[in-house]
N, CA, C, O and CB atoms as a CASP TS submission, in Angstrom:
PFRMAT TS
TARGET T0000
AUTHOR 0000-0000-0000
METHOD Language model
MODEL 1
PARENT N/A
ATOM      1  N   MET     1      84.949 232.402  83.983  1.00  0.00           N
ATOM      2  CA  MET     1      86.262 232.719  83.478  1.00  0.00           C
ATOM      3  C   MET     1      86.214 234.101  82.838  1.00  0.00           C
ATOM      4  O   MET     1      85.171 234.518  82.334  1.00  0.00           O
ATOM      5  CB  MET     1      86.744 231.648  82.471  1.00  0.00           C
ATOM      6  N   SER     2      87.302 234.788  82.855  1.00  0.00           N
ATOM      7  CA  SER     2      87.316 236.145  82.342  1.00  0.00           C
ATOM      8  C   SER     2      87.635 236.225  80.860  1.00  0.00           C
ATOM      9  O   SER     2      87.940 235.212  80.230  1.00  0.00           O
ATOM     10  CB  SER     2      88.299 236.955  83.105  1.00  0.00           C
ATOM     11  N   PRO     3      87.567 237.433  80.299  1.00  0.00           N
ATOM     12  CA  PRO     3      87.718 237.578  78.854  1.00  0.00           C
ATOM     13  C   PRO     3      89.086 237.157  78.333  1.00  0.00           C
ATOM     14  O   PRO     3      90.108 237.303  79.003  1.00  0.00           O
ATOM     15  CB  PRO     3      87.462 238.994  78.468  1.00  0.00           C
ATOM     16  N   MET     4      89.066 236.639  77.134  1.00  0.00           N
ATOM     17  CA  MET     4      90.307 236.309  76.434  1.00  0.00           C
ATOM     18  C   MET     4      90.885 237.587  75.859  1.00  0.00           C
ATOM     19  O   MET     4      90.168 238.565  75.644  1.00  0.00           O
ATOM     20  CB  MET     4      90.068 235.251  75.311  1.00  0.00           C
ATOM     21  N   THR     5      92.147 237.573  75.620  1.00  0.00           N
ATOM     22  CA  THR     5      92.803 238.684  74.948  1.00  0.00           C
ATOM     23  C   THR     5      92.363 238.696  73.486  1.00  0.00           C
ATOM     24  O   THR     5      92.261 237.647  72.849  1.00  0.00           O
ATOM     25  CB  THR     5      94.355 238.578  75.067  1.00  0.00           C
ATOM     26  N   GLU     6      92.110 239.859  72.979  1.00  0.00           N
ATOM     27  CA  GLU     6      91.672 240.001  71.591  1.00  0.00           C
ATOM     28  C   GLU     6      92.742 239.571  70.593  1.00  0.00           C
ATOM     29  O   GLU     6      92.422 239.312  69.432  1.00  0.00           O
ATOM     30  CB  GLU     6      91.277 241.435  71.321  1.00  0.00           C
ATOM     31  N   LYS     7      93.998 239.487  71.012  1.00  0.00           N
ATOM     32  CA  LYS     7      95.100 239.181  70.112  1.00  0.00           C
ATOM     33  C   LYS     7      95.127 237.729  69.652  1.00  0.00           C
ATOM     34  O   LYS     7      95.771 237.414  68.652  1.00  0.00           O
ATOM     35  CB  LYS     7      96.392 239.512  70.777  1.00  0.00           C
ATOM     36  N   PHE     8      94.441 236.842  70.361  1.00  0.00           N
ATOM     37  CA  PHE     8      94.548 235.410  70.081  1.00  0.00           C
ATOM     38  C   PHE     8      93.179 234.804  69.798  1.00  0.00           C
ATOM     39  O   PHE     8      92.176 235.170  70.411  1.00  0.00           O
ATOM     40  CB  PHE     8      95.211 234.683  71.256  1.00  0.00           C
ATOM     41  N   SER     9      93.165 233.872  68.854  1.00  0.00           N
ATOM     42  CA  SER     9      91.919 233.171  68.560  1.00  0.00           C
ATOM     43  C   SER     9      91.851 231.879  69.372  1.00  0.00           C
ATOM     44  O   SER     9      92.867 231.369  69.843  1.00  0.00           O
ATOM     45  CB  SER     9      91.800 232.871  67.044  1.00  0.00           C
ATOM     46  N   VAL    10      90.664 231.377  69.521  1.00  0.00           N
ATOM     47  CA  VAL    10      90.461 230.099  70.202  1.00  0.00           C
ATOM     48  C   VAL    10      91.227 229.007  69.468  1.00  0.00           C
ATOM     49  O   VAL    10      91.817 228.132  70.101  1.00  0.00           O
ATOM     50  CB  VAL    10      88.953 229.747  70.286  1.00  0.00           C
ATOM     51  N   ASP    11      91.221 229.051  68.137  1.00  0.00           N
ATOM     52  CA  ASP    11      91.939 228.048  67.342  1.00  0.00           C
ATOM     53  C   ASP    11      93.436 228.058  67.634  1.00  0.00           C
ATOM     54  O   ASP    11      94.056 226.999  67.731  1.00  0.00           O
ATOM     55  CB  ASP    11      91.704 228.289  65.854  1.00  0.00           C
ATOM     56  N   GLU    12      94.017 229.244  67.775  1.00  0.00           N
ATOM     57  CA  GLU    12      95.449 229.344  68.097  1.00  0.00           C
ATOM     58  C   GLU    12      95.759 228.707  69.444  1.00  0.00           C
ATOM     59  O   GLU    12      96.740 227.977  69.585  1.00  0.00           O
ATOM     60  CB  GLU    12      95.897 230.812  68.102  1.00  0.00           C
ATOM     61  N   ILE    13      94.925 228.985  70.420  1.00  0.00           N
ATOM     62  CA  ILE    13      95.142 228.449  71.759  1.00  0.00           C
ATOM     63  C   ILE    13      94.955 226.935  71.753  1.00  0.00           C
ATOM     64  O   ILE    13      95.731 226.214  72.380  1.00  0.00           O
ATOM     65  CB  ILE    13      94.183 229.107  72.772  1.00  0.00           C
ATOM     66  N   GLU    14      93.938 226.448  71.053  1.00  0.00           N
ATOM     67  CA  GLU    14      93.742 224.993  70.949  1.00  0.00           C
ATOM     68  C   GLU    14      94.947 224.330  70.294  1.00  0.00           C
ATOM     69  O   GLU    14      95.398 223.279  70.749  1.00  0.00           O
ATOM     70  CB  GLU    14      92.464 224.672  70.147  1.00  0.00           C
ATOM     71  N   ASP    15      95.470 224.931  69.236  1.00  0.00           N
ATOM     72  CA  ASP    15      96.655 224.377  68.553  1.00  0.00           C
ATOM     73  C   ASP    15      97.858 224.324  69.492  1.00  0.00           C
ATOM     74  O   ASP    15      98.611 223.351  69.478  1.00  0.00           O
ATOM     75  CB  ASP    15      97.002 225.219  67.306  1.00  0.00           C
ATOM     76  N   SER    16      98.039 225.348  70.296  1.00  0.00           N
ATOM     77  CA  SER    16      99.154 225.364  71.242  1.00  0.00           C
ATOM     78  C   SER    16      99.031 224.255  72.278  1.00  0.00           C
ATOM     79  O   SER    16     100.014 223.587  72.596  1.00  0.00           O
ATOM     80  CB  SER    16      99.233 226.714  71.938  1.00  0.00           C
ATOM     81  N   ILE    17      97.842 224.061  72.800  1.00  0.00           N
ATOM     82  CA  ILE    17      97.637 222.998  73.795  1.00  0.00           C
ATOM     83  C   ILE    17      97.841 221.636  73.150  1.00  0.00           C
ATOM     84  O   ILE    17      98.355 220.722  73.796  1.00  0.00           O
ATOM     85  CB  ILE    17      96.219 223.090  74.421  1.00  0.00           C
ATOM     86  N   CYS    18      97.453 221.482  71.897  1.00  0.00           N
ATOM     87  CA  CYS    18      97.627 220.203  71.192  1.00  0.00           C
ATOM     88  C   CYS    18      99.095 219.850  70.987  1.00  0.00           C
ATOM     89  O   CYS    18      99.416 218.687  70.745  1.00  0.00           O
ATOM     90  CB  CYS    18      96.925 220.251  69.843  1.00  0.00           C
ATOM     91  N   GLN    19      99.982 220.819  71.080  1.00  0.00           N
ATOM     92  CA  GLN    19     101.405 220.547  70.931  1.00  0.00           C
ATOM     93  C   GLN    19     102.021 219.911  72.173  1.00  0.00           C
ATOM     94  O   GLN    19     103.156 219.438  72.124  1.00  0.00           O
ATOM     95  CB  GLN    19     102.131 221.818  70.604  1.00  0.00           C
ATOM     96  N   ILE    20     101.292 219.895  73.276  1.00  0.00           N
ATOM     97  CA  ILE    20     101.786 219.271  74.500  1.00  0.00           C
ATOM     98  C   ILE    20     101.819 217.764  74.290  1.00  0.00           C
ATOM     99  O   ILE    20     100.867 217.170  73.784  1.00  0.00           O
ATOM    100  CB  ILE    20     100.897 219.647  75.731  1.00  0.00           C
ATOM    101  N   ASP    21     102.942 217.153  74.690  1.00  0.00           N
ATOM    102  CA  ASP    21     103.096 215.705  74.578  1.00  0.00           C
ATOM    103  C   ASP    21     101.925 215.004  75.261  1.00  0.00           C
ATOM    104  O   ASP    21     101.571 215.353  76.387  1.00  0.00           O
ATOM    105  CB  ASP    21     104.439 215.245  75.195  1.00  0.00           C
ATOM    106  N   CYS    22     101.340 214.055  74.618  1.00  0.00           N
ATOM    107  CA  CYS    22     100.230 213.198  75.061  1.00  0.00           C
ATOM    108  C   CYS    22      98.840 213.789  74.790  1.00  0.00           C
ATOM    109  O   CYS    22      97.850 213.071  74.935  1.00  0.00           O
ATOM    110  CB  CYS    22     100.370 212.927  76.536  1.00  0.00           C
ATOM    111  N   VAL    23      98.724 215.056  74.407  1.00  0.00           N
ATOM    112  CA  VAL    23      97.423 215.645  74.111  1.00  0.00           C
ATOM    113  C   VAL    23      96.990 215.211  72.712  1.00  0.00           C
ATOM    114  O   VAL    23      97.724 215.384  71.739  1.00  0.00           O
ATOM    115  CB  VAL    23      97.472 217.199  74.222  1.00  0.00           C
ATOM    116  N   LYS    24      95.803 214.654  72.631  1.00  0.00           N
ATOM    117  CA  LYS    24      95.255 214.178  71.353  1.00  0.00           C
ATOM    118  C   LYS    24      94.297 215.187  70.717  1.00  0.00           C
ATOM    119  O   LYS    24      94.286 215.364  69.499  1.00  0.00           O
ATOM    120  CB  LYS    24      94.534 212.850  71.560  1.00  0.00           C
ATOM    121  N   ALA    25      93.490 215.848  71.559  1.00  0.00           N
ATOM    122  CA  ALA    25      92.513 216.800  71.045  1.00  0.00           C
ATOM    123  C   ALA    25      92.149 217.803  72.136  1.00  0.00           C
ATOM    124  O   ALA    25      92.204 217.503  73.328  1.00  0.00           O
ATOM    125  CB  ALA    25      91.249 216.069  70.532  1.00  0.00           C
ATOM    126  N   VAL    26      91.772 219.013  71.688  1.00  0.00           N
ATOM    127  CA  VAL    26      91.364 220.077  72.610  1.00  0.00           C
ATOM    128  C   VAL    26      90.168 220.796  72.017  1.00  0.00           C
ATOM    129  O   VAL    26      90.101 221.017  70.808  1.00  0.00           O
ATOM    130  CB  VAL    26      92.533 221.076  72.883  1.00  0.00           C
ATOM    131  N   ARG    27      89.234 221.156  72.867  1.00  0.00           N
ATOM    132  CA  ARG    27      88.121 221.993  72.433  1.00  0.00           C
ATOM    133  C   ARG    27      87.890 223.034  73.515  1.00  0.00           C
ATOM    134  O   ARG    27      87.662 222.699  74.677  1.00  0.00           O
ATOM    135  CB  ARG    27      86.824 221.144  72.164  1.00  0.00           C
ATOM    136  N   ILE    28      87.950 224.298  73.121  1.00  0.00           N
ATOM    137  CA  ILE    28      87.678 225.397  74.037  1.00  0.00           C
ATOM    138  C   ILE    28      86.274 225.906  73.750  1.00  0.00           C
ATOM    139  O   ILE    28      85.911 226.153  72.600  1.00  0.00           O
ATOM    140  CB  ILE    28      88.737 226.541  73.894  1.00  0.00           C
ATOM    141  N   VAL    29      85.500 226.056  74.802  1.00  0.00           N
ATOM    142  CA  VAL    29      84.147 226.601  74.688  1.00  0.00           C
ATOM    143  C   VAL    29      84.207 228.047  75.153  1.00  0.00           C
ATOM    144  O   VAL    29      84.585 228.329  76.290  1.00  0.00           O
ATOM    145  CB  VAL    29      83.102 225.766  75.529  1.00  0.00           C
ATOM    146  N   ALA    30      83.827 228.963  74.260  1.00  0.00           N
ATOM    147  CA  ALA    30      83.834 230.391  74.581  1.00  0.00           C
ATOM    148  C   ALA    30      82.469 230.985  74.273  1.00  0.00           C
ATOM    149  O   ALA    30      81.750 230.498  73.400  1.00  0.00           O
ATOM    150  CB  ALA    30      84.943 231.134  73.792  1.00  0.00           C
ATOM    151  N   ASP    31      82.123 232.033  74.992  1.00  0.00           N
ATOM    152  CA  ASP    31      80.854 232.694  74.731  1.00  0.00           C
ATOM    153  C   ASP    31      81.030 233.747  73.632  1.00  0.00           C
ATOM    154  O   ASP    31      82.109 233.865  73.052  1.00  0.00           O
ATOM    155  CB  ASP    31      80.301 233.340  76.023  1.00  0.00           C
ATOM    156  N   GLN    32      79.985 234.498  73.353  1.00  0.00           N
ATOM    157  CA  GLN    32      80.015 235.489  72.275  1.00  0.00           C
ATOM    158  C   GLN    32      81.029 236.601  72.516  1.00  0.00           C
ATOM    159  O   GLN    32      81.517 237.217  71.568  1.00  0.00           O
ATOM    160  CB  GLN    32      78.647 236.092  72.100  1.00  0.00           C
ATOM    161  N   ASP    33      81.346 236.858  73.782  1.00  0.00           N
ATOM    162  CA  ASP    33      82.299 237.916  74.126  1.00  0.00           C
ATOM    163  C   ASP    33      83.731 237.403  74.227  1.00  0.00           C
ATOM    164  O   ASP    33      84.609 238.098  74.740  1.00  0.00           O
ATOM    165  CB  ASP    33      81.901 238.563  75.435  1.00  0.00           C
ATOM    166  N   LYS    34      83.966 236.188  73.739  1.00  0.00           N
ATOM    167  CA  LYS    34      85.279 235.539  73.762  1.00  0.00           C
ATOM    168  C   LYS    34      85.761 235.223  75.172  1.00  0.00           C
ATOM    169  O   LYS    34      86.964 235.170  75.429  1.00  0.00           O
ATOM    170  CB  LYS    34      86.293 236.412  73.073  1.00  0.00           C
ATOM    171  N   ASN    35      84.819 235.014  76.079  1.00  0.00           N
ATOM    172  CA  ASN    35      85.168 234.553  77.415  1.00  0.00           C
ATOM    173  C   ASN    35      85.293 233.044  77.370  1.00  0.00           C
ATOM    174  O   ASN    35      84.365 232.360  76.937  1.00  0.00           O
ATOM    175  CB  ASN    35      84.110 235.001  78.472  1.00  0.00           C
ATOM    176  N   ILE    36      86.424 232.512  77.808  1.00  0.00           N
ATOM    177  CA  ILE    36      86.574 231.060  77.851  1.00  0.00           C
ATOM    178  C   ILE    36      85.751 230.535  79.009  1.00  0.00           C
ATOM    179  O   ILE    36      85.920 230.961  80.152  1.00  0.00           O
ATOM    180  CB  ILE    36      88.070 230.641  77.993  1.00  0.00           C
ATOM    181  N   GLU    37      84.867 229.616  78.705  1.00  0.00           N
ATOM    182  CA  GLU    37      84.030 229.015  79.730  1.00  0.00           C
ATOM    183  C   GLU    37      84.524 227.630  80.118  1.00  0.00           C
ATOM    184  O   GLU    37      84.444 227.247  81.285  1.00  0.00           O
ATOM    185  CB  GLU    37      82.596 228.938  79.255  1.00  0.00           C
ATOM    186  N   GLU    38      85.034 226.875  79.149  1.00  0.00           N
ATOM    187  CA  GLU    38      85.481 225.508  79.395  1.00  0.00           C
ATOM    188  C   GLU    38      86.652 225.166  78.481  1.00  0.00           C
ATOM    189  O   GLU    38      86.756 225.671  77.363  1.00  0.00           O
ATOM    190  CB  GLU    38      84.325 224.510  79.185  1.00  0.00           C
ATOM    191  N   ILE    39      87.538 224.292  78.982  1.00  0.00           N
ATOM    192  CA  ILE    39      88.613 223.740  78.167  1.00  0.00           C
ATOM    193  C   ILE    39      88.531 222.230  78.313  1.00  0.00           C
ATOM    194  O   ILE    39      88.707 221.694  79.407  1.00  0.00           O
ATOM    195  CB  ILE    39      90.031 224.295  78.596  1.00  0.00           C
ATOM    196  N   HIS    40      88.264 221.544  77.206  1.00  0.00           N
ATOM    197  CA  HIS    40      88.158 220.080  77.203  1.00  0.00           C
ATOM    198  C   HIS    40      89.406 219.510  76.539  1.00  0.00           C
ATOM    199  O   HIS    40      89.801 219.949  75.459  1.00  0.00           O
ATOM    200  CB  HIS    40      86.856 219.600  76.461  1.00  0.00           C
ATOM    201  N   VAL    41      90.024 218.527  77.194  1.00  0.00           N
ATOM    202  CA  VAL    41      91.260 217.941  76.687  1.00  0.00           C
ATOM    203  C   VAL    41      91.145 216.428  76.672  1.00  0.00           C
ATOM    204  O   VAL    41      90.732 215.817  77.658  1.00  0.00           O
ATOM    205  CB  VAL    41      92.465 218.382  77.535  1.00  0.00           C
ATOM    206  N   LEU    42      91.513 215.829  75.548  1.00  0.00           N
ATOM    207  CA  LEU    42      91.608 214.374  75.413  1.00  0.00           C
ATOM    208  C   LEU    42      93.090 214.044  75.313  1.00  0.00           C
ATOM    209  O   LEU    42      93.789 214.545  74.432  1.00  0.00           O
ATOM    210  CB  LEU    42      90.802 213.839  74.151  1.00  0.00           C
ATOM    211  N   ALA    43      93.570 213.187  76.231  1.00  0.00           N
ATOM    212  CA  ALA    43      95.003 212.888  76.273  1.00  0.00           C
ATOM    213  C   ALA    43      95.234 211.407  76.511  1.00  0.00           C
ATOM    214  O   ALA    43      94.381 210.710  77.060  1.00  0.00           O
ATOM    215  CB  ALA    43      95.698 213.712  77.363  1.00  0.00           C
ATOM    216  N   SER    44      96.402 210.938  76.091  1.00  0.00           N
ATOM    217  CA  SER    44      96.790 209.556  76.368  1.00  0.00           C
ATOM    218  C   SER    44      97.177 209.456  77.847  1.00  0.00           C
ATOM    219  O   SER    44      97.482 210.470  78.477  1.00  0.00           O
ATOM    220  CB  SER    44      97.976 209.097  75.437  1.00  0.00           C
ATOM    221  N   PRO    45      97.167 208.251  78.398  1.00  0.00           N
ATOM    222  CA  PRO    45      97.463 208.085  79.822  1.00  0.00           C
ATOM    223  C   PRO    45      98.953 208.135  80.173  1.00  0.00           C
ATOM    224  O   PRO    45      99.330 207.818  81.301  1.00  0.00           O
ATOM    225  CB  PRO    45      96.900 206.787  80.289  1.00  0.00           C
ATOM    226  N   SER    46      99.796 208.526  79.228  1.00  0.00           N
ATOM    227  CA  SER    46     101.235 208.536  79.482  1.00  0.00           C
ATOM    228  C   SER    46     101.666 209.629  80.460  1.00  0.00           C
ATOM    229  O   SER    46     102.778 209.582  80.985  1.00  0.00           O
ATOM    230  CB  SER    46     101.976 208.708  78.184  1.00  0.00           C
ATOM    231  N   LYS    47     100.809 210.598  80.708  1.00  0.00           N
ATOM    232  CA  LYS    47     101.113 211.686  81.636  1.00  0.00           C
ATOM    233  C   LYS    47      99.959 211.791  82.641  1.00  0.00           C
ATOM    234  O   LYS    47      98.791 211.712  82.261  1.00  0.00           O
ATOM    235  CB  LYS    47     101.329 213.048  80.870  1.00  0.00           C
ATOM    236  N   GLY    48     100.287 211.965  83.898  1.00  0.00           N
ATOM    237  CA  GLY    48      99.252 212.077  84.925  1.00  0.00           C
ATOM    238  C   GLY    48      98.431 213.341  84.766  1.00  0.00           C
ATOM    239  O   GLY    48      98.902 214.311  84.173  1.00  0.00           O
ATOM    240  N   PRO    49      97.210 213.347  85.288  1.00  0.00           N
ATOM    241  CA  PRO    49      96.334 214.516  85.151  1.00  0.00           C
ATOM    242  C   PRO    49      96.897 215.786  85.778  1.00  0.00           C
ATOM    243  O   PRO    49      96.735 216.872  85.221  1.00  0.00           O
ATOM    244  CB  PRO    49      95.004 214.217  85.767  1.00  0.00           C
ATOM    245  N   LYS    50      97.553 215.665  86.924  1.00  0.00           N
ATOM    246  CA  LYS    50      98.128 216.859  87.561  1.00  0.00           C
ATOM    247  C   LYS    50      99.222 217.470  86.699  1.00  0.00           C
ATOM    248  O   LYS    50      99.269 218.688  86.525  1.00  0.00           O
ATOM    249  CB  LYS    50      98.689 216.511  88.946  1.00  0.00           C
ATOM    250  N   GLN    51     100.102 216.633  86.157  1.00  0.00           N
ATOM    251  CA  GLN    51     101.183 217.153  85.319  1.00  0.00           C
ATOM    252  C   GLN    51     100.627 217.755  84.030  1.00  0.00           C
ATOM    253  O   GLN    51     101.092 218.803  83.581  1.00  0.00           O
ATOM    254  CB  GLN    51     102.196 216.039  84.991  1.00  0.00           C
ATOM    255  N   LEU    52      99.635 217.098  83.438  1.00  0.00           N
ATOM    256  CA  LEU    52      99.016 217.621  82.223  1.00  0.00           C
ATOM    257  C   LEU    52      98.378 218.982  82.502  1.00  0.00           C
ATOM    258  O   LEU    52      98.518 219.913  81.709  1.00  0.00           O
ATOM    259  CB  LEU    52      97.961 216.629  81.678  1.00  0.00           C
ATOM    260  N   SER    53      97.684 219.092  83.621  1.00  0.00           N
ATOM    261  CA  SER    53      97.065 220.354  83.997  1.00  0.00           C
ATOM    262  C   SER    53      98.119 221.451  84.157  1.00  0.00           C
ATOM    263  O   SER    53      97.916 222.576  83.701  1.00  0.00           O
ATOM    264  CB  SER    53      96.268 220.189  85.296  1.00  0.00           C
ATOM    265  N   ARG    54      99.231 221.131  84.794  1.00  0.00           N
ATOM    266  CA  ARG    54     100.320 222.104  84.956  1.00  0.00           C
ATOM    267  C   ARG    54     100.912 222.494  83.614  1.00  0.00           C
ATOM    268  O   ARG    54     101.227 223.663  83.393  1.00  0.00           O
ATOM    269  CB  ARG    54     101.416 221.538  85.860  1.00  0.00           C
ATOM    270  N   ASP    55     101.065 221.535  82.720  1.00  0.00           N
ATOM    271  CA  ASP    55     101.603 221.833  81.385  1.00  0.00           C
ATOM    272  C   ASP    55     100.680 222.779  80.620  1.00  0.00           C
ATOM    273  O   ASP    55     101.143 223.704  79.952  1.00  0.00           O
ATOM    274  CB  ASP    55     101.804 220.533  80.584  1.00  0.00           C
ATOM    275  N   ILE    56      99.386 222.543  80.720  1.00  0.00           N
ATOM    276  CA  ILE    56      98.411 223.412  80.041  1.00  0.00           C
ATOM    277  C   ILE    56      98.474 224.815  80.638  1.00  0.00           C
ATOM    278  O   ILE    56      98.487 225.803  79.904  1.00  0.00           O
ATOM    279  CB  ILE    56      96.966 222.833  80.163  1.00  0.00           C
ATOM    280  N   GLU    57      98.513 224.905  81.958  1.00  0.00           N
ATOM    281  CA  GLU    57      98.632 226.207  82.619  1.00  0.00           C
ATOM    282  C   GLU    57      99.895 226.938  82.153  1.00  0.00           C
ATOM    283  O   GLU    57      99.864 228.144  81.910  1.00  0.00           O
ATOM    284  CB  GLU    57      98.652 226.032  84.154  1.00  0.00           C
ATOM    285  N   SER    58     100.995 226.208  82.031  1.00  0.00           N
ATOM    286  CA  SER    58     102.266 226.815  81.606  1.00  0.00           C
ATOM    287  C   SER    58     102.196 227.334  80.181  1.00  0.00           C
ATOM    288  O   SER    58     102.681 228.431  79.905  1.00  0.00           O
ATOM    289  CB  SER    58     103.400 225.806  81.727  1.00  0.00           C
ATOM    290  N   VAL    59     101.602 226.571  79.268  1.00  0.00           N
ATOM    291  CA  VAL    59     101.462 227.013  77.876  1.00  0.00           C
ATOM    292  C   VAL    59     100.613 228.275  77.801  1.00  0.00           C
ATOM    293  O   VAL    59     100.964 229.220  77.094  1.00  0.00           O
ATOM    294  CB  VAL    59     100.836 225.898  77.011  1.00  0.00           C
ATOM    295  N   LEU    60      99.498 228.295  78.524  1.00  0.00           N
ATOM    296  CA  LEU    60      98.616 229.458  78.477  1.00  0.00           C
ATOM    297  C   LEU    60      99.293 230.706  79.036  1.00  0.00           C
ATOM    298  O   LEU    60      99.094 231.805  78.518  1.00  0.00           O
ATOM    299  CB  LEU    60      97.334 229.176  79.248  1.00  0.00           C
ATOM    300  N   MET    61     100.086 230.542  80.082  1.00  0.00           N
ATOM    301  CA  MET    61     100.779 231.692  80.665  1.00  0.00           C
ATOM    302  C   MET    61     101.938 232.145  79.780  1.00  0.00           C
ATOM    303  O   MET    61     102.083 233.335  79.502  1.00  0.00           O
ATOM    304  CB  MET    61     101.294 231.350  82.070  1.00  0.00           C
ATOM    305  N   ALA    62     102.759 231.199  79.338  1.00  0.00           N
ATOM    306  CA  ALA    62     103.963 231.554  78.570  1.00  0.00           C
ATOM    307  C   ALA    62     103.642 232.155  77.208  1.00  0.00           C
ATOM    308  O   ALA    62     104.278 233.125  76.795  1.00  0.00           O
ATOM    309  CB  ALA    62     104.833 230.332  78.382  1.00  0.00           C
ATOM    310  N   ARG    63     102.677 231.599  76.518  1.00  0.00           N
ATOM    311  CA  ARG    63     102.394 232.064  75.146  1.00  0.00           C
ATOM    312  C   ARG    63     101.364 233.180  75.070  1.00  0.00           C
ATOM    313  O   ARG    63     101.415 234.013  74.166  1.00  0.00           O
ATOM    314  CB  ARG    63     101.918 230.915  74.313  1.00  0.00           C
ATOM    315  N   TYR    64     100.421 233.201  76.025  1.00  0.00           N
ATOM    316  CA  TYR    64      99.290 234.125  75.905  1.00  0.00           C
ATOM    317  C   TYR    64      99.097 235.041  77.105  1.00  0.00           C
ATOM    318  O   TYR    64      98.247 235.931  77.070  1.00  0.00           O
ATOM    319  CB  TYR    64      98.043 233.350  75.687  1.00  0.00           C
ATOM    320  N   GLY    65      99.871 234.836  78.165  1.00  0.00           N
ATOM    321  CA  GLY    65      99.708 235.660  79.355  1.00  0.00           C
ATOM    322  C   GLY    65      98.415 235.389  80.093  1.00  0.00           C
ATOM    323  O   GLY    65      97.948 236.232  80.857  1.00  0.00           O
ATOM    324  N   LEU    66      97.829 234.216  79.874  1.00  0.00           N
ATOM    325  CA  LEU    66      96.575 233.846  80.525  1.00  0.00           C
ATOM    326  C   LEU    66      96.872 232.954  81.718  1.00  0.00           C
ATOM    327  O   LEU    66      97.554 231.937  81.592  1.00  0.00           O
ATOM    328  CB  LEU    66      95.620 233.135  79.535  1.00  0.00           C
ATOM    329  N   SER    67      96.359 233.340  82.865  1.00  0.00           N
ATOM    330  CA  SER    67      96.556 232.565  84.082  1.00  0.00           C
ATOM    331  C   SER    67      95.305 231.753  84.369  1.00  0.00           C
ATOM    332  O   SER    67      94.227 232.313  84.566  1.00  0.00           O
ATOM    333  CB  SER    67      96.899 233.482  85.276  1.00  0.00           C
ATOM    334  N   VAL    68      95.447 230.441  84.394  1.00  0.00           N
ATOM    335  CA  VAL    68      94.323 229.541  84.635  1.00  0.00           C
ATOM    336  C   VAL    68      94.487 228.908  86.004  1.00  0.00           C
ATOM    337  O   VAL    68      95.570 228.442  86.357  1.00  0.00           O
ATOM    338  CB  VAL    68      94.224 228.452  83.532  1.00  0.00           C
ATOM    339  N   ASN    69      93.424 228.894  86.762  1.00  0.00           N
ATOM    340  CA  ASN    69      93.418 228.181  88.027  1.00  0.00           C
ATOM    341  C   ASN    69      92.409 227.059  87.900  1.00  0.00           C
ATOM    342  O   ASN    69      91.203 227.303  87.923  1.00  0.00           O
ATOM    343  CB  ASN    69      93.081 229.127  89.229  1.00  0.00           C
ATOM    344  N   HIS    70      92.889 225.826  87.767  1.00  0.00           N
ATOM    345  CA  HIS    70      91.995 224.690  87.558  1.00  0.00           C
ATOM    346  C   HIS    70      91.160 224.367  88.784  1.00  0.00           C
ATOM    347  O   HIS    70      90.137 223.692  88.666  1.00  0.00           O
ATOM    348  CB  HIS    70      92.789 223.479  87.160  1.00  0.00           C
ATOM    349  N   ARG    71      91.568 224.831  89.961  1.00  0.00           N
ATOM    350  CA  ARG    71      90.842 224.512  91.191  1.00  0.00           C
ATOM    351  C   ARG    71      89.515 225.243  91.296  1.00  0.00           C
ATOM    352  O   ARG    71      88.529 224.683  91.774  1.00  0.00           O
ATOM    353  CB  ARG    71      91.689 224.843  92.389  1.00  0.00           C
ATOM    354  N   ASN    72      89.488 226.482  90.852  1.00  0.00           N
ATOM    355  CA  ASN    72      88.216 227.219  90.955  1.00  0.00           C
ATOM    356  C   ASN    72      87.761 227.766  89.608  1.00  0.00           C
ATOM    357  O   ASN    72      86.965 228.702  89.540  1.00  0.00           O
ATOM    358  CB  ASN    72      88.351 228.367  91.952  1.00  0.00           C
ATOM    359  N   ASN    73      88.270 227.175  88.556  1.00  0.00           N
ATOM    360  CA  ASN    73      87.850 227.509  87.184  1.00  0.00           C
ATOM    361  C   ASN    73      87.964 228.991  86.859  1.00  0.00           C
ATOM    362  O   ASN    73      87.029 229.589  86.326  1.00  0.00           O
ATOM    363  CB  ASN    73      86.428 227.069  86.966  1.00  0.00           C
ATOM    364  N   GLN    74      89.095 229.575  87.174  1.00  0.00           N
ATOM    365  CA  GLN    74      89.315 230.988  86.874  1.00  0.00           C
ATOM    366  C   GLN    74      90.354 231.145  85.778  1.00  0.00           C
ATOM    367  O   GLN    74      91.396 230.489  85.795  1.00  0.00           O
ATOM    368  CB  GLN    74      89.752 231.747  88.132  1.00  0.00           C
ATOM    369  N   LEU    75      90.067 232.003  84.843  1.00  0.00           N
ATOM    370  CA  LEU    75      91.016 232.362  83.790  1.00  0.00           C
ATOM    371  C   LEU    75      91.206 233.860  83.868  1.00  0.00           C
ATOM    372  O   LEU    75      90.240 234.621  83.803  1.00  0.00           O
ATOM    373  CB  LEU    75      90.517 231.917  82.360  1.00  0.00           C
ATOM    374  N   ARG    76      92.448 234.283  84.009  1.00  0.00           N
ATOM    375  CA  ARG    76      92.720 235.714  84.133  1.00  0.00           C
ATOM    376  C   ARG    76      93.690 236.168  83.052  1.00  0.00           C
ATOM    377  O   ARG    76      94.740 235.555  82.863  1.00  0.00           O
ATOM    378  CB  ARG    76      93.285 236.038  85.525  1.00  0.00           C
ATOM    379  N   PRO    77      93.342 237.255  82.330  1.00  0.00           N
ATOM    380  CA  PRO    77      94.263 237.781  81.313  1.00  0.00           C
ATOM    381  C   PRO    77      95.412 238.524  81.957  1.00  0.00           C
ATOM    382  O   PRO    77      96.286 239.036  81.258  1.00  0.00           O
ATOM    383  CB  PRO    77      93.526 238.705  80.340  1.00  0.00           C
TER
END
């Protein structure tokens, strides 16, 4: 995954994802250069995995300008 924007902290992004309906917890794993390597999400079963994935992608794009492709694990600023 590519570098995160310097304007946002991992905590801010985790908080935004946690605001999605059915999301219980989020943990983002980033390296020393603030490259997001993994996004772990714990959610209730009220929303299907595909819809949840789309919702997360939408939040990251709308709020942070980050484009995530869950199919090949790419994050683009």
